[in-house]
N, C-alpha and C positions, 0 to 999 in steps of 0.2 A: 646501642643508642644511636650511634652514627647513622646506620643503615635506616633506622626507623625515621630519623630527621630528614634524610635524603628522599625517602618514599614520600614523606609528608610534603616537602617542598615540591616534588614532582607532580603530586596530585593537586596541590594549590595552583601550580602553573596551568594544569590542564582545565581546571575550573575557570580560570581567568580567561583562557582561549575560548571556552563556552561563552563567556560574556562578550568576547569580540564577535563571535558568531551571531549573537543575539542582536548586537548593535548594527552589524551589517545586514541582517534580515530586516531590521526595522527601517534603516535607511533605504533599502532597495524597494521594500513594499510601499513605503510612503511615496517614493519617487514615481512608482507605478501608478499609484492611486491619484496622485495630484497632477500628473502631466497627461497630456493628449498624446498618445503614442501610436505610431503605425503598428500594422500587425507584426512586422518583423521585430521592431523594438520591444513589443510587448512579450514576444516569444523569448527573446533574449533574456528579459527580466525574469520571465517564468523560469527559465533554465537555471538562471542564477539562484533564485529562491529555492529551487529543487536541490541544487548542489549544496547550499547552505544547510537545508534541512537534513540532508543525508550525512553532512559532516557532524551537525549538532547531535543527531541521534546515535551515530556511531560512537563519538567521543563520550557521550552521557553513559552509554552502556559500559564502556571501558572503564570509566571513572567508578561507576556503580560496583563493577567487579573488584577494582583496587580496593575500595572501601570495605567490601565484603571479605576479602583476603586479609586486610588489616585487622578487622575485628576478630576473625578466626585466629590469626597469629596472637593477638592479645589475650584470647581465651587460653591458648596454649601456654603463653608466658605466665599467666596467673598460677598455673599448675607447678612451675619450677622456679620462678623469680620471686623473691620475697621483698624486693625493693618496691615499697609501696609508692614512693614518690614517682618513680619511673612508670609504674602501671597507671597511676593517676594521670600522669602527663600523657600517656598514650591515648587514654580515654577522652581527655579533654581535646586533644587534636582531632581524633576521629569524630567527635561530636561537632566540633566546628566545621570541619570539612563536609560532613554529611548535611549539616544546615545550609551551608553555602550552596552545595549541589542542589538541594531541594528548592532554595530561593531562586536560582538561575533557571532551573527547569519550569518552575511556576510562572515565572516572568515570560519565559519563551511561550509557554502555552497561552498566557494572556495575549500576547501579541498574535499568535496564530488565530485566536478567536476574533480579535479586531480585524485581522486580514480576511478571515472567513466572512465576516459581515460585510466588509467592503465588497468582496466579490459577489456576494449574494445581491447587494444593491445594484451592482452593474449588470448582473444577469437579469434582474427585474427590469432595469432599463432597456435592455435589448428586447426583452419581451413586450415591453410598452410600444416599440416601434411598430410591431406587427399588430398590436392589440391595444390601441390608445385608451379604450374604455374598460379595461380589464378590472375585475373586482379584486378586493383584498384577498379573497380566498384563492382566485387564480394566481395571483402574485406569490402567495405562500406556497401553492402547489408546485409552482415552476421551480421553487429552490429547495423544496422539502420532500418530494417524492421521487421514487426510482423511475418513473415514467416521465420525468421532466423533458427529456429529449424529444419524446413523442409529442408532448404538449407544445414545445417550441415549434416542431416541424408542422404540426397541426394549424398553429396560429399563423405561420408564414404562408402556408399553402392557401389560406383563404384571402390573402392580401397580395395586391400587386406592388411589392416592395422592390425598390431598385437594389441591385446586388444582393437579392434574397439569399441566394446559396452561400455567399461569402459571409453574410450576417449570421446565418444558421451555424456555419463552421466556427466562427468566433464565439458564439454562444455555447456551442459544444465544447470547445476548449476551456472556456470559463467553467462550465459544468464539471469538467473533469478535474480542473484545478480545485474546485470546491470539495470534490470528493476526496482528493489527496490531502487537503488541509484537515478535513474531519478525521481522516485516518491517522495523520500525524498527531492531532489533538488527543485521540484515543490512545495512541501508543504512549504519549507523554504522561497521560493520566495513570496508565498501567505501570510506568516505571516510577512515578510518584508513590503509587501504592506499594510497590516493591521496597522502596527506600523506607517507607513508613513501617512495613513489616520487619525490615532489617533492624530498625532502631527500637522496636517494640521489645520490651524486656530489658532494654539497657537504661531505661528511665531511672530505675532504683539506684544502679550504679552511678549514673550521672548526677542524681539528686545528692547521693552521699558525698560524692567528690565536692559538689557545690557547697554543701554544708561544712565539710572539712576545711575547704579553702577559706569560707567565710569565717569560721571559728579561728583558723590560724591567723587571718588578717586582723581579727578583733583582738586576739591575744597579743599580736604584735603591736597593735595601736595602743593596748592597755599597758604593755611593758614599756612602751616608749613614753606613754604619759606618766607612768610611775617613775621611770628613770629621770624624766624631766623634773618631775615634782621633787625627787629625792636630790638631784643636783641643786636646785633652788634652795632647798632646805639647808643643804650642806654649806652653801654660799653664804646664807643668813647666819648659820651657827659660826663659821669663820669670822664673819664681820663683827659679830658681837664679842667673840673672843678677843679679837684685836682691840676692839673699844675698851673691854674690860682690862686688857693687859696694859693699855696706855693709861687708864685711870690709876691702876696700882702704881705703875711708874711714877706718875705724877705726885700721888700721895707720898710715896717713899722719898722722892726728891724734896717735896714740901717738908716732910718731917726733918730730913737732913739739913735743909737750909735753916729751918726753925732752930735745930739743935745747935748749929754752928753759930747762929746769931746769938743764942742764949749764952754760949760759953765764951764769947769774945770779951765781955766786960770782966769776968772773973779772971781771965788770962792777963788783961791789962793791970788789974789790981795787984796781982802777984809780981809782976815786974816792977 
C-alpha cells in the first residue's frame, strides 16, 4: 500500500508540473501576441515555446506510461489480493489521476489552437502587406495550403516592398511555426485518444465502486440518523422515568406525612 501511495503522489506531482508548463506556455504566447517584438525577440520566444512544448509532450507520455503500468499492476493485484477496500482505493486513485491528466492535456491543446489562430492572423497580415486587396480565399489559402510559401513569394515578387526579403523570411518562420503547432495539436489529440482507450472497459469497475461508496455513505448516514434518534428516545425515556420516580416518592412521602398526622391525636389521648 505504501509503494502505491508513493507512486500516486509522484504521478500527481508530475501532473501538477504539466499544469506549470501550461501556464508558462500561455504567458509566453500571450506576451508574443500582444507585444511588438524585434525579429530576435520573437525568435527567442519561439524557442521558449518550442522548449515548453517538448517538455510537456515528454512528461505527458511519461505520465501516460505510469498510469498504464498502475492499471496493469492493479489487474495483477486483483488476482491475488482479496482486500476489496485496497483494490477499490487503487481504482479510485487511478481514475482521478487519469481524469486530471486528460483535463490538462485538453486545456493545453485548447491553448495550442488559440496560438495557432493568432499565428495564422499574423501570417495573413504579412501577406496583406504585399497584397492589400487580397480576397478572403487568398487569405485562407496562404494559411491552409502546402504551397503557402510559394504564394507568399509570388505576392511579394509582384510588389516593390521595402525589406521584401526580410518580410518573406519572417513569414516563412511563422509558417513553420504554424506547421509545428498543428503537429503538436495532432499529437495531443492522439494522446487523448490513447488515454480514452486505456480507460475504456474500466467504466463498469469505476461505476461499481461509485455505487458501493455511495451505498456505504448512505448506510453510514442512515446508521448515524438511527443512532441519533435512538439516543434521543433513550434520553426521553430516562426523563420520564425520573419524573415517574419523583412522583412515586412524593406520593409515598404524602402518605407517610398523612399517616403520622392521623396517629398524633391518638397518641396524645393515651398519654
